[in-house]
KEKE-427346 format. One record per atom (N, C-alpha, C, CB): z, x, y; atom name. Coordinates in nm, 4 decimals, padded with zeros to 6 digits, m for minus. Glycine has a CB too. Layout:
BEGIN
[[Z,X,Y],CA];
...
//
This chain:
BEGIN
[[10.5210,11.6008,11.9099],N];
[[10.5024,11.6285,11.7653],CA];
[[10.3581,11.5387,11.7363],C];
[[10.6501,11.5744,11.6659],CB];
[[10.2715,11.6615,11.6983],N];
[[10.1332,11.5821,11.6061],CA];
[[10.1855,11.5740,11.4741],C];
[[09.9697,11.6759,11.5943],CB];
[[10.0705,11.5518,11.4172],N];
[[10.0619,11.4756,11.2465],CA];
[[10.0594,11.6539,11.1912],C];
[[09.8565,11.3363,11.1895],CB];
[[10.0177,11.7283,11.2532],N];
[[09.9912,11.8722,11.2017],CA];
[[10.1245,11.9620,11.1965],C];
[[09.8816,11.9461,11.3010],CB];
[[10.2356,11.9055,11.2383],N];
[[10.3323,11.9300,11.2191],CA];
[[10.4276,11.9249,11.1179],C];
[[10.3508,11.9003,11.2794],CB];
[[10.3774,11.8162,11.0455],N];
[[10.4686,11.7512,10.9347],CA];
[[10.4276,11.8291,10.7994],C];
[[10.4409,11.5739,10.9190],CB];
[[10.5238,11.8709,10.7531],N];
[[10.5511,11.9623,10.6093],CA];
[[10.5882,11.8614,10.5055],C];
[[10.6864,12.0834,10.6197],CB];
[[10.4993,11.8240,10.4512],N];
[[10.5621,11.7477,10.3370],CA];
[[10.5576,11.8218,10.2018],C];
[[10.4908,11.6118,10.3201],CB];
[[10.6751,11.8198,10.1439],N];
[[10.7437,11.9122,10.0319],CA];
[[10.7820,11.8204,09.9109],C];
[[10.8871,11.9911,10.0910],CB];
[[10.7542,11.8517,09.7571],N];
[[10.8023,11.8135,09.6890],CA];
[[10.9322,11.7521,09.7135],C];
[[10.7892,11.8835,09.6253],CB];
[[11.0184,11.7961,09.7526],N];
[[11.1738,11.7622,09.7973],CA];
[[11.1904,11.6395,09.8711],C];
[[11.2357,11.8718,09.8905],CB];
[[11.0832,11.6511,10.0095],N];
[[11.1375,11.5136,10.1045],CA];
[[11.0681,11.3818,10.0577],C];
[[11.0953,11.5302,10.2812],CB];
[[10.9140,11.4332,09.9762],N];
[[10.8768,11.3297,09.8981],CA];
[[10.9042,11.2950,09.8035],C];
[[10.7997,11.3226,09.8809],CB];
[[11.0248,11.3578,09.7054],N];
[[11.1250,11.2878,09.6266],CA];
[[11.1734,11.2101,09.7046],C];
[[11.2233,11.3579,09.5654],CB];
[[11.2665,11.2363,09.7835],N];
[[11.3652,11.1711,09.8578],CA];
[[11.3479,11.0582,09.9049],C];
[[11.3997,11.2297,09.9460],CB];
[[11.2000,11.0356,09.9366],N];
[[11.1569,10.8924,10.0057],CA];
[[11.0737,10.7793,09.9043],C];
[[11.0470,10.9312,10.1408],CB];
[[11.0704,10.8679,09.7554],N];
[[11.0532,10.7926,09.6430],CA];
[[11.1865,10.7435,09.5891],C];
[[10.9800,10.8692,09.5448],CB];
[[11.2895,10.8099,09.5931],N];
[[11.4237,10.7642,09.6000],CA];
[[11.4635,10.6627,09.6801],C];
[[11.4956,10.8540,09.6294],CB];
[[11.4440,10.6389,09.7798],N];
[[11.5011,10.5703,09.8970],CA];
[[11.3847,10.4510,09.8674],C];
[[11.5032,10.6655,10.0658],CB];
[[11.2907,10.4523,09.8406],N];
[[11.1824,10.3321,09.8076],CA];
[[11.2377,10.2526,09.6925],C];
[[11.0255,10.3902,09.7622],CB];
[[11.2807,10.2997,09.6290],N];
[[11.3053,10.2925,09.4411],CA];
[[11.4671,10.2279,09.4777],C];
[[11.3040,10.5057,09.3171],CB];
[[11.5398,10.2566,09.6136],N];
[[11.6789,10.1821,09.6214],CA];
[[11.6644,10.0758,09.6729],C];
[[11.7833,10.2397,09.6906],CB];
[[11.5673,10.0395,09.7299],N];
[[11.5484,09.9617,09.8266],CA];
[[11.4724,09.8567,09.7479],C];
[[11.4839,10.0258,09.9470],CB];
[[11.3979,09.8382,09.6699],N];
[[11.3742,09.7900,09.5280],CA];
[[11.5255,09.7487,09.4527],C];
[[11.2918,09.9204,09.4399],CB];
[[11.5901,09.8143,09.4510],N];
[[11.7302,09.7869,09.3677],CA];
[[11.7955,09.6638,09.4732],C];
[[11.8510,09.9557,09.3534],CB];
[[11.7812,09.6873,09.6484],N];
[[11.8389,09.6075,09.7162],CA];
[[11.8056,09.4701,09.7018],C];
[[11.8287,09.6448,09.8241],CB];
[[11.6503,09.4553,09.7179],N];
[[11.6000,09.3172,09.6711],CA];
[[11.6564,09.2743,09.5610],C];
[[11.4639,09.3097,09.6460],CB];
[[11.6761,09.3491,09.4242],N];
[[11.7332,09.2859,09.3054],CA];
[[11.8586,09.2507,09.2996],C];
[[11.7202,09.3539,09.2066],CB];
[[11.9412,09.3451,09.3698],N];
[[12.0408,09.2866,09.3948],CA];
[[12.1193,09.1436,09.4837],C];
[[12.0643,09.3708,09.4172],CB];
[[12.0214,09.1608,09.5812],N];
[[12.0016,09.0321,09.6552],CA];
[[11.9571,08.9038,09.6051],C];
[[11.9216,09.0533,09.7429],CB];
[[11.8585,08.9016,09.5254],N];
[[11.8240,08.8002,09.4215],CA];
[[11.9124,08.7750,09.3341],C];
[[11.7202,08.8273,09.3523],CB];
[[11.9975,08.8731,09.3020],N];
[[12.1061,08.7787,09.1647],CA];
[[12.2365,08.7825,09.2682],C];
[[12.1512,08.8929,08.9566],CB];
[[12.2145,08.7609,09.4062],N];
[[12.3568,08.7482,09.4683],CA];
[[12.4609,08.8537,09.4529],C];
[[12.4184,08.6335,09.4166],CB];
[[12.4442,08.9459,09.4789],N];
[[12.5145,09.0521,09.4109],CA];
[[12.5168,09.1194,09.5702],C];
[[12.4280,09.1423,09.2600],CB];
[[12.5595,09.0608,09.6974],N];
[[12.5767,09.1089,09.8371],CA];
[[12.6426,09.2833,09.8712],C];
[[12.6832,08.9918,09.8990],CB];
[[12.7353,09.2771,09.8232],N];
[[12.8209,09.3993,09.8036],CA];
[[12.7531,09.4792,09.7682],C];
[[12.9222,09.4002,09.7234],CB];
[[12.7061,09.5283,09.6280],N];
[[12.6154,09.6101,09.5800],CA];
[[12.4890,09.6052,09.6197],C];
[[12.6146,09.6028,09.4684],CB];
[[12.4209,09.5466,09.6825],N];
[[12.3241,09.5513,09.7676],CA];
[[12.3379,09.6000,09.8812],C];
[[12.2826,09.4567,09.7825],CB];
[[12.4778,09.6076,09.9708],N];
[[12.5027,09.6692,10.0965],CA];
[[12.4918,09.8128,10.0626],C];
[[12.6401,09.6296,10.1614],CB];
[[12.5831,09.8641,09.9519],N];
[[12.6332,09.9889,09.9323],CA];
[[12.4718,10.0611,09.9042],C];
[[12.7613,09.9941,09.7978],CB];
[[12.3849,09.9805,09.7989],N];
[[12.2680,10.0338,09.7685],CA];
[[12.1554,10.0827,09.8822],C];
[[12.2186,09.9402,09.6882],CB];
[[12.1928,09.9621,09.9656],N];
[[12.1021,09.9580,10.1089],CA];
[[12.1279,10.1080,10.2069],C];
[[12.1642,09.8012,10.2159],CB];
[[12.2910,10.1700,10.1642],N];
[[12.3228,10.2492,10.2572],CA];
[[12.2635,10.4014,10.2050],C];
[[12.4795,10.2345,10.2827],CB];
[[12.2710,10.3754,10.0593],N];
[[12.2529,10.5050,09.9959],CA];
[[12.0694,10.5264,09.9943],C];
[[12.3353,10.4995,09.8246],CB];
[[12.0148,10.3933,10.0285],N];
[[11.8991,10.4539,10.0525],CA];
[[11.8313,10.4763,10.1843],C];
[[11.8266,10.3967,09.9860],CB];
[[11.9165,10.4292,10.3026],N];
[[11.9000,10.4645,10.4051],CA];
[[11.9942,10.6456,10.3808],C];
[[11.9528,10.3326,10.5134],CB];
[[12.0392,10.6842,10.3265],N];
[[12.0634,10.8235,10.3146],CA];
[[11.9623,10.8718,10.2724],C];
[[12.1627,10.8635,10.2418],CB];
[[11.8677,10.8523,10.1885],N];
[[11.8075,10.9041,10.1081],CA];
[[11.6440,10.9461,10.1847],C];
[[11.8189,10.8074,09.9863],CB];
[[11.6122,10.8278,10.2683],N];
[[11.5340,10.8628,10.3795],CA];
[[11.5447,10.9378,10.4969],C];
[[11.5084,10.7816,10.4155],CB];
[[11.6517,10.9136,10.5309],N];
[[11.7171,10.9883,10.6679],CA];
[[11.6947,11.1176,10.5871],C];
[[11.9046,10.9480,10.7305],CB];
[[11.7603,11.1724,10.5049],N];
[[11.7247,11.2919,10.4392],CA];
[[11.6268,11.3249,10.4368],C];
[[11.7465,11.3049,10.3419],CB];
[[11.4684,11.2771,10.3945],N];
[[11.3475,11.3143,10.3428],CA];
[[11.3084,11.3345,10.5317],C];
[[11.2529,11.1797,10.2171],CB];
[[11.3165,11.2861,10.6155],N];
[[11.2762,11.2955,10.7284],CA];
[[11.3451,11.3935,10.8034],C];
[[11.2764,11.1849,10.7789],CB];
[[11.4790,11.4046,10.7835],N];
[[11.5394,11.4907,10.8558],CA];
[[11.4576,11.6179,10.7773],C];
[[11.7109,11.4777,10.8535],CB];
[[11.4064,11.6488,10.6657],N];
[[11.3672,11.7929,10.6224],CA];
[[11.2414,11.8257,10.6405],C];
[[11.3896,11.8212,10.4900],CB];
[[11.1618,11.6925,10.7083],N];
[[11.0518,11.7062,10.7457],CA];
[[11.0363,11.8291,10.8722],C];
[[11.0145,11.5697,10.7761],CB];
//
C-alpha cells in the first residue's frame, strides 16, 4: 500500500482528533491518580483511533 491509497476524509480526521483529545485526558487522569478512569478513557481513545484507521 503506498501513500496514494490513503484517502483522508473529514470523518476519519475527526476520529483521529477525538482519539488525540482522549489521550490528553488519559494523561490528565493519570496525573490526578485516577487510574480506572484513565484506563476507560484509554480504551475509548483506542476505539476512536482504530475507527479512523479502519475508515482509511
